[in-house]
N, C-alpha and C positions, 0 to 999 in steps of 0.2 A: 726163753720162757724158764729153762733151770733156773738161771740167774735168778729167779724172783727169793725162791730157796733160800739165796746167801744173801742176800738185803736185808731179810726178815730180821736175825739177830741183832744190826744193825740200826734198824728202822725204829724196833724197841728199843736201843739206848738211847738213841735220843730223843724217843717219846717219853722216856723217865726223865732225864733230864730236860726237857719243855713241862712236864709238872712239877719238876720242884724248883724249876726257877718261877712259874706260874706263881705256886704256893708261896716263897719268898714274898714275889712283888704283892700278893696279898696282903702279906705281916705289915711288910713296907707302909702299902696304905691306909690301913687299921690306923697303925702306929701315927702316920703324918694325921689323920683327921681325929683322932682324938689330942693333936699337939694341939690343930688350930682352932677346934674345941675350947682346949682349957685357952687360950689366948683370945676366943671371942668373948668368953667369961670373963675376965681380968682389966677388959676395958673401959 
């Protein structure tokens, strides 16, 4: 049970990394949506 305290900082780092990647993916998806909308208007 005492090992759980040692794993908490590692889990925190992984959580921050996951949040950063989700943010990056959201930005990329938004850019792709805008690109698709621009292509739809050009047709």
